[in-house]
C-alpha positions as a Python dict, from the first residue, in 0.01 Angstrom:
ca = {
    (1, 'M'): (0, 0, 0),
    (2, 'T'): (142, 323, -105),
    (3, 'R'): (182, 595, 166),
    (4, 'S'): (15, 926, 85),
    (5, 'S'): (238, 1232, 57),
    (6, 'G'): (-21, 1450, 231),
    (7, 'L'): (-58, 1668, -75),
    (8, 'R'): (-340, 1697, -311),
    (9, 'D'): (-267, 1600, -666),
    (10, 'D'): (-312, 1961, -777),
    (11, 'Q'): (-79, 2111, -517),
    (12, 'P'): (277, 2184, -633),
    (13, 'T'): (568, 2014, -480),
    (14, 'S'): (828, 2207, -287),
    (15, 'D'): (1062, 2189, -583),
    (16, 'E'): (796, 2327, -810),
    (17, 'R'): (721, 2602, -562),
    (18, 'S'): (1091, 2692, -543),
    (19, 'G'): (1114, 2690, -918),
    (20, 'R'): (814, 2917, -948),
    (21, 'V'): (947, 3153, -688),
    (22, 'A'): (1282, 3163, -861),
    (23, 'G'): (1110, 3201, -1194),
    (24, 'A'): (891, 3473, -1060),
    (25, 'G'): (1198, 3659, -939),
    (26, 'A'): (1370, 3638, -1272),
    (27, 'E'): (1057, 3729, -1459),
    (28, 'G'): (1004, 4025, -1223),
    (29, 'D'): (1353, 4146, -1295),
    (30, 'I'): (1287, 4121, -1666),
    (31, 'V'): (958, 4304, -1633),
    (32, 'A'): (1119, 4568, -1417),
    (33, 'S'): (1400, 4601, -1668),
    (34, 'R'): (1149, 4632, -1951),
    (35, 'D'): (963, 4899, -1755),
    (36, 'A'): (1288, 5084, -1701),
    (37, 'V'): (1369, 5077, -2070),
    (38, 'G'): (1020, 5186, -2156),
    (39, 'A'): (1038, 5477, -1904),
    (40, 'A'): (1375, 5619, -2023),
    (41, 'P'): (1235, 5823, -2317),
    (42, 'G'): (973, 5973, -2086),
    (43, 'R'): (1233, 6092, -1836),
    (44, 'T'): (1451, 6231, -2117),
    (45, 'T'): (1149, 6414, -2256),
    (46, 'S'): (1075, 6544, -1908),
    (47, 'R'): (1432, 6670, -1865),
    (48, 'R'): (1419, 6840, -2204),
    (49, 'S'): (1091, 7003, -2108),
    (50, 'V'): (1246, 7133, -1786),
    (51, 'L'): (1547, 7267, -1976),
    (52, 'R'): (1317, 7440, -2225),
    (53, 'R'): (1128, 7602, -1939),
    (54, 'V'): (1451, 7714, -1774),
    (55, 'A'): (1579, 7853, -2103),
    (56, 'L'): (1250, 8035, -2157),
    (57, 'V'): (1267, 8184, -1809),
    (58, 'L'): (1628, 8294, -1863),
    (59, 'L'): (1540, 8445, -2201),
    (60, 'T'): (1246, 8628, -2047),
    (61, 'V'): (1463, 8761, -1768),
    (62, 'A'): (1726, 8873, -2022),
    (63, 'V'): (1463, 9051, -2233),
    (64, 'V'): (1315, 9220, -1928),
    (65, 'F'): (1664, 9319, -1816),
    (66, 'V'): (1740, 9473, -2156),
    (67, 'L'): (1406, 9654, -2156),
    (68, 'V'): (1474, 9786, -1808),
    (69, 'L'): (1816, 9907, -1918),
    (70, 'V'): (1678, 10072, -2230),
    (71, 'G'): (1382, 10213, -2044),
    (72, 'G'): (1607, 10334, -1764),
    (73, 'A'): (1845, 10494, -2010),
    (74, 'W'): (1557, 10665, -2188),
    (75, 'W'): (1414, 10782, -1855),
    (76, 'L'): (1755, 10918, -1760),
    (77, 'V'): (1788, 11098, -2094),
    (78, 'H'): (1434, 11231, -2072),
    (79, 'R'): (1508, 11350, -1718),
    (80, 'Y'): (1735, 11614, -1871),
    (81, 'T'): (1594, 11675, -2219),
    (82, 'A'): (1246, 11733, -2078),
    (83, 'N'): (1387, 12033, -1891),
    (84, 'V'): (1508, 12201, -2209),
    (85, 'A'): (1249, 12450, -2335),
    (86, 'G'): (1169, 12462, -2704),
    (87, 'V'): (1187, 12804, -2870),
    (88, 'P'): (924, 12808, -3147),
    (89, 'D'): (951, 12958, -3496),
    (90, 'V'): (1316, 13057, -3464),
    (91, 'F'): (1371, 13052, -3840),
    (92, 'A'): (1023, 13168, -3935),
    (93, 'G'): (1010, 13408, -4229),
    (94, 'L'): (1379, 13383, -4315),
    (95, 'D'): (1452, 13389, -4687),
    (96, 'E'): (1661, 13078, -4745),
    (97, 'A'): (1795, 13210, -5074),
    (98, 'A'): (1931, 13520, -4903),
    (99, 'R'): (2094, 13339, -4611),
    (100, 'P'): (2467, 13251, -4596),
    (101, 'P'): (2559, 12908, -4736),
    (102, 'V'): (2559, 12594, -4525),
    (103, 'A'): (2898, 12524, -4367),
    (104, 'V'): (3128, 12285, -4551),
    (105, 'G'): (3172, 11953, -4370),
    (106, 'D'): (3002, 11888, -4038),
    (107, 'A'): (3084, 12220, -3871),
    (108, 'F'): (2786, 12396, -3719),
    (109, 'T'): (2711, 12735, -3566),
    (110, 'V'): (2492, 12821, -3269),
    (111, 'L'): (2368, 13167, -3182),
    (112, 'L'): (2368, 13179, -2803),
    (113, 'V'): (2163, 13445, -2628),
    (114, 'G'): (2165, 13515, -2256),
    (115, 'S'): (1859, 13662, -2093),
    (116, 'D'): (1799, 13769, -1734),
    (117, 'V'): (1428, 13684, -1731),
    (118, 'G'): (1487, 13449, -1436),
    (119, 'A'): (1608, 13742, -1229),
    (120, 'A'): (1248, 13857, -1203),
    (121, 'G'): (1125, 13516, -1095),
    (122, 'G'): (1065, 13382, -1444),
    (123, 'T'): (1184, 13057, -1594),
    (124, 'T'): (1371, 12958, -1906),
    (125, 'G'): (1042, 12842, -2052),
    (126, 'Q'): (913, 13196, -2014),
    (127, 'A'): (1236, 13332, -2159),
    (128, 'A'): (1187, 13104, -2459),
    (129, 'T'): (821, 13177, -2523),
    (130, 'E'): (842, 13548, -2442),
    (131, 'A'): (1174, 13611, -2619),
    (132, 'V'): (1019, 13870, -2847),
    (133, 'A'): (950, 14095, -2549),
    (134, 'S'): (1301, 14093, -2405),
    (135, 'R'): (1648, 14217, -2490),
    (136, 'S'): (1956, 13999, -2477),
    (137, 'D'): (2221, 14057, -2213),
    (138, 'V'): (2464, 13808, -2367),
    (139, 'L'): (2521, 13742, -2736),
    (140, 'M'): (2771, 13479, -2850),
    (141, 'L'): (2834, 13299, -3177),
    (142, 'L'): (2962, 12945, -3122),
    (143, 'R'): (3129, 12760, -3407),
    (144, 'V'): (3207, 12389, -3353),
    (145, 'A'): (3456, 12225, -3589),
    (146, 'G'): (3346, 11937, -3806),
    (147, 'D'): (3564, 11691, -3614),
    (148, 'R'): (3416, 11815, -3282),
    (149, 'Q'): (3767, 11856, -3141),
    (150, 'S'): (3766, 12237, -3116),
    (151, 'A'): (3535, 12536, -3103),
    (152, 'S'): (3546, 12914, -3133),
    (153, 'V'): (3322, 13148, -2935),
    (154, 'V'): (3288, 13514, -3037),
    (155, 'S'): (3105, 13751, -2807),
    (156, 'I'): (2926, 14037, -2978),
    (157, 'P'): (2877, 14325, -2733),
    (158, 'R'): (2506, 14382, -2675),
    (159, 'D'): (2547, 14757, -2741),
    (160, 'S'): (2709, 14703, -3082),
    (161, 'W'): (2579, 14965, -3328),
    (162, 'V'): (2473, 14767, -3635),
    (163, 'D'): (2223, 14764, -3918),
    (164, 'V'): (1907, 14584, -3807),
    (165, 'P'): (1712, 14470, -4117),
    (166, 'G'): (1400, 14683, -4155),
    (167, 'R'): (1492, 14896, -3852),
    (168, 'G'): (1806, 15077, -3960),
    (169, 'L'): (2102, 15141, -3730),
    (170, 'N'): (2043, 15031, -3373),
    (171, 'K'): (2192, 14830, -3090),
    (172, 'I'): (2218, 14466, -3185),
    (173, 'N'): (2026, 14349, -2880),
    (174, 'A'): (1733, 14566, -2991),
    (175, 'A'): (1683, 14324, -3280),
    (176, 'Y'): (1582, 14060, -3026),
    (177, 'A'): (1321, 14292, -2878),
    (178, 'F'): (1195, 14412, -3217),
    (179, 'G'): (1153, 14075, -3386),
    (180, 'G'): (1262, 13793, -3156),
    (181, 'P'): (1502, 13519, -3267),
    (182, 'P'): (1426, 13547, -3643),
    (183, 'L'): (1522, 13914, -3665),
    (184, 'L'): (1825, 13862, -3441),
    (185, 'I'): (1941, 13574, -3663),
    (186, 'R'): (1897, 13788, -3975),
    (187, 'T'): (2096, 14067, -3811),
    (188, 'V'): (2383, 13839, -3705),
    (189, 'E'): (2396, 13659, -4040),
    (190, 'Q'): (2405, 13995, -4221),
    (191, 'L'): (2685, 14115, -3994),
    (192, 'T'): (2900, 13799, -4011),
    (193, 'D'): (2798, 13623, -4333),
    (194, 'I'): (2789, 13302, -4126),
    (195, 'R'): (2482, 13082, -4132),
    (196, 'V'): (2320, 13016, -3794),
    (197, 'D'): (2227, 12647, -3768),
    (198, 'N'): (2076, 12649, -3422),
    (199, 'F'): (1959, 12895, -3160),
    (200, 'A'): (1985, 12871, -2782),
    (201, 'V'): (1874, 13099, -2501),
    (202, 'V'): (2021, 13074, -2152),
    (203, 'D'): (1866, 13222, -1842),
    (204, 'V'): (2165, 13395, -1682),
    (205, 'A'): (2000, 13362, -1342),
    (206, 'G'): (2045, 12985, -1385),
    (207, 'F'): (2421, 13034, -1339),
    (208, 'K'): (2349, 13042, -967),
    (209, 'G'): (2208, 12689, -955),
    (210, 'M'): (2479, 12552, -1183),
    (211, 'T'): (2754, 12704, -969),
    (212, 'D'): (2609, 12573, -644),
    (213, 'A'): (2566, 12227, -797),
    (214, 'L'): (2939, 12225, -871),
    (215, 'G'): (3027, 12338, -520),
    (216, 'G'): (3153, 12671, -654),
    (217, 'V'): (3367, 12785, -947),
    (218, 'D'): (3719, 12933, -942),
    (219, 'V'): (3782, 13249, -1146),
    (220, 'Q'): (4075, 13487, -1173),
    (221, 'V'): (4018, 13858, -1096),
    (222, 'S'): (4283, 14115, -1191),
    (223, 'E'): (4193, 14378, -929),
    (224, 'A'): (3992, 14388, -608),
    (225, 'I'): (3645, 14529, -678),
    (226, 'S'): (3302, 14535, -514),
    (227, 'F'): (2953, 14497, -658),
    (228, 'G'): (2661, 14538, -421),
    (229, 'D'): (2719, 14311, -123),
    (230, 'H'): (2988, 14115, -303),
    (231, 'R'): (3360, 14178, -310),
    (232, 'F'): (3603, 14011, -547),
    (233, 'E'): (3965, 13996, -441),
    (234, 'R'): (4265, 14018, -668),
    (235, 'G'): (4374, 13672, -784),
    (236, 'L'): (4183, 13345, -760),
    (237, 'N'): (3829, 13371, -623),
    (238, 'H'): (3610, 13073, -536),
    (239, 'L'): (3257, 13187, -622),
    (240, 'D'): (2932, 13041, -490),
    (241, 'G'): (2608, 13081, -684),
    (242, 'D'): (2519, 13430, -563),
    (243, 'Q'): (2873, 13557, -617),
    (244, 'A'): (2890, 13405, -967),
    (245, 'L'): (2565, 13574, -1063),
    (246, 'A'): (2694, 13909, -940),
    (247, 'Y'): (3024, 13851, -1120),
    (248, 'V'): (2866, 13795, -1464),
    (249, 'R'): (2609, 14072, -1420),
    (250, 'Q'): (2836, 14355, -1309),
    (251, 'H'): (2914, 14626, -1564),
    (252, 'T'): (2927, 14942, -1352),
    (253, 'E'): (3267, 15044, -1215),
    (254, 'L'): (3439, 14836, -1481),
    (255, 'P'): (3685, 15040, -1690),
    (256, 'R'): (3538, 14931, -2024),
    (257, 'G'): (3183, 14878, -1906),
    (258, 'D'): (3002, 14623, -2119),
    (259, 'L'): (3324, 14502, -2284),
    (260, 'D'): (3464, 14397, -1948),
    (261, 'R'): (3131, 14238, -1867),
    (262, 'V'): (3158, 14031, -2186),
    (263, 'Q'): (3499, 13903, -2080),
    (264, 'R'): (3368, 13818, -1735),
    (265, 'Q'): (3093, 13610, -1891),
    (266, 'Q'): (3345, 13430, -2107),
    (267, 'N'): (3571, 13375, -1809),
    (268, 'Y'): (3292, 13230, -1600),
    (269, 'I'): (3167, 12994, -1874),
    (270, 'R'): (3518, 12863, -1938),
    (271, 'A'): (3584, 12819, -1566),
    (272, 'M'): (3251, 12644, -1512),
    (273, 'F'): (3305, 12384, -1782),
    (274, 'A'): (3665, 12333, -1675),
    (275, 'E'): (3526, 12253, -1330),
    (276, 'V'): (3293, 11993, -1482),
    (277, 'H'): (3558, 11836, -1703),
    (278, 'D'): (3878, 11858, -1498),
    (279, 'N'): (3771, 11820, -1137),
    (280, 'G'): (3603, 11481, -1135),
    (281, 'I'): (3237, 11589, -1153),
    (282, 'L'): (3182, 11340, -1436),
    (283, 'R'): (3276, 11062, -1193),
    (284, 'R'): (3034, 11176, -920),
    (285, 'P'): (2687, 11080, -1046),
    (286, 'S'): (2478, 11260, -784),
    (287, 'Q'): (2665, 11589, -826),
    (288, 'L'): (2666, 11557, -1204),
    (289, 'D'): (2292, 11492, -1196),
    (290, 'E'): (2234, 11806, -990),
    (291, 'F'): (2443, 12013, -1231),
    (292, 'L'): (2273, 11874, -1542),
    (293, 'L'): (1930, 11942, -1395),
    (294, 'A'): (2030, 12301, -1317),
    (295, 'F'): (2189, 12344, -1659),
    (296, 'T'): (1904, 12200, -1865),
    (297, 'S'): (1649, 12393, -1659),
    (298, 'S'): (1821, 12715, -1766),
    (299, 'V'): (1839, 12646, -2140),
    (300, 'G'): (1599, 12674, -2433),
    (301, 'V'): (1681, 12564, -2789),
    (302, 'D'): (1509, 12600, -3124),
    (303, 'D'): (1232, 12348, -3163),
    (304, 'T'): (1396, 12186, -3466),
    (305, 'L'): (1606, 11994, -3210),
    (306, 'G'): (1419, 11700, -3060),
    (307, 'D'): (1523, 11485, -2764),
    (308, 'L'): (1721, 11241, -2980),
    (309, 'D'): (1890, 11530, -3160),
    (310, 'L'): (2003, 11674, -2827),
    (311, 'V'): (2136, 11337, -2715),
    (312, 'A'): (2322, 11288, -3044),
    (313, 'L'): (2465, 11640, -3022),
    (314, 'A'): (2583, 11587, -2664),
    (315, 'A'): (2742, 11254, -2761),
    (316, 'S'): (2923, 11411, -3056),
    (317, 'L'): (3082, 11668, -2824),
    (318, 'R'): (3218, 11416, -2574),
    (319, 'D'): (3580, 11470, -2689),
    (320, 'L'): (3564, 11850, -2693),
    (321, 'R'): (3802, 11972, -2420),
    (322, 'P'): (3770, 12312, -2249),
    (323, 'G'): (4127, 12390, -2351),
    (324, 'N'): (4028, 12360, -2718),
    (325, 'I'): (3754, 12622, -2689),
    (326, 'V'): (3891, 12970, -2766),
    (327, 'F'): (3696, 13282, -2669),
    (328, 'F'): (3708, 13604, -2868),
    (329, 'T'): (3535, 13941, -2870),
    (330, 'A'): (3417, 14095, -3196),
    (331, 'P'): (3676, 14363, -3294),
    (332, 'V'): (3581, 14701, -3150),
    (333, 'A'): (3673, 15038, -3303),
    (334, 'G'): (3560, 15243, -3005),
    (335, 'L'): (3283, 15355, -2772),
    (336, 'G'): (3047, 15646, -2829),
    (337, 'M'): (2699, 15792, -2798),
    (338, 'E'): (2401, 15776, -3032),
    (339, 'G'): (2148, 16020, -2893),
    (340, 'D'): (2117, 15927, -2528),
    (341, 'Q'): (2247, 15574, -2584),
    (342, 'S'): (2599, 15459, -2513),
    (343, 'V'): (2706, 15230, -2797),
    (344, 'V'): (2992, 15014, -2916),
    (345, 'Y'): (3130, 15073, -3267),
    (346, 'L'): (3261, 14757, -3429),
    (347, 'D'): (3575, 14748, -3641),
    (348, 'D'): (3434, 14644, -3978),
    (349, 'R'): (3768, 14561, -4141),
    (350, 'A'): (3903, 14346, -3857),
    (351, 'G'): (3557, 14201, -3812),
    (352, 'D'): (3538, 14085, -4172),
    (353, 'Q'): (3870, 13905, -4126),
    (354, 'M'): (3750, 13740, -3804),
    (355, 'W'): (3424, 13621, -3957),
    (356, 'Q'): (3606, 13483, -4259),
    (357, 'H'): (3843, 13283, -4037),
    (358, 'M'): (3548, 13160, -3833),
    (359, 'S'): (3365, 13057, -4147),
    (360, 'D'): (3654, 12853, -4288),
    (361, 'G'): (3749, 12699, -3951),
    (362, 'T'): (4085, 12876, -3906),
    (363, 'L'): (3996, 13128, -3635),
    (364, 'N'): (4165, 12943, -3350),
    (365, 'R'): (4485, 12911, -3553),
    (366, 'N'): (4481, 13285, -3616),
    (367, 'S'): (4390, 13385, -3262),
    (368, 'A'): (4701, 13605, -3225),
    (369, 'R'): (4549, 13848, -3474),
    (370, 'F'): (4247, 13918, -3255),
    (371, 'E'): (4165, 14004, -2897),
    (372, 'I'): (4109, 13691, -2692),
    (373, 'L'): (4031, 13638, -2326),
    (374, 'P'): (4321, 13762, -2110),
    (375, 'A'): (4478, 13531, -1857),
    (376, 'A'): (4335, 13724, -1562),
    (377, 'P'): (4034, 13930, -1672),
    (378, 'R'): (3853, 14160, -1436),
}
């Protein structure tokens, strides 16, 4: 009689169970391996998707950064250009055919007028829009060389006795009052035979803010002299805003009156820009910002110059050094009286030579032939 194994016929033996367990393990490894192989493309795709998202984020950040830089730069530019007043209709009514020819090359000429409207509490904007009603206290012709490396500045005394078109003989600054910038431009072009490309008006009262922004300006004075509450000592004087304003305004008690006043104005302008260029102001952003705000708030230009034009012009002058700007005074024959007016008579012959040199860009090279700013003006 055969002994029963205690197992049903359908139950697996221990060997079978072991084999199945072993087989199950091997098969599980194979399945797991297959799953792993099948999952690899998915993970690669996922990694690529993450990289694309990261790249997109970085690109977005870069674009935003560039936009912020551009926007910030434009805001910074607009911060200054928005202060500059536009003088309308500067060239209105001028007969182009009768005007002097356009300068050869890239040289350009600016007629710079100084007004003291701000002294009465006005602003440069008022000086620009109400120019017809005022007379000029400062009149300068600025010629910048085509290579932007040098410039000539000729002051025309405000009392110069000249022919004002349609008005006859009169003081040159009367042209500004009679017909605003257009008549003044016609008068200057007739006198010099030099074409005026741009026009600028400066509120002389703004010199105060510019000077204070720089922490003062050093000027040389030849003799001790007083003006109102201010006293200027012989030699180097460090002027604050109030003193600088008094310095450029004074004309009484000066030996040559308005002629000495012209040289003081030249002296101050040269000293001011030397302070900006030579004494590190360009490397002190907050102080430079204060100066530029004061400067642009005191200036008006003809409305043919837009914001981008002003920026391009400023950029083109970046290499112009104060030492390469030479100041002159229009040749004077003498002083006299016309009725009850004290006037300045210009030297026509010497003047014609000066204007010709200015026109052809050789004035600085021929400076010895003309009166230039002395080393220590009053």
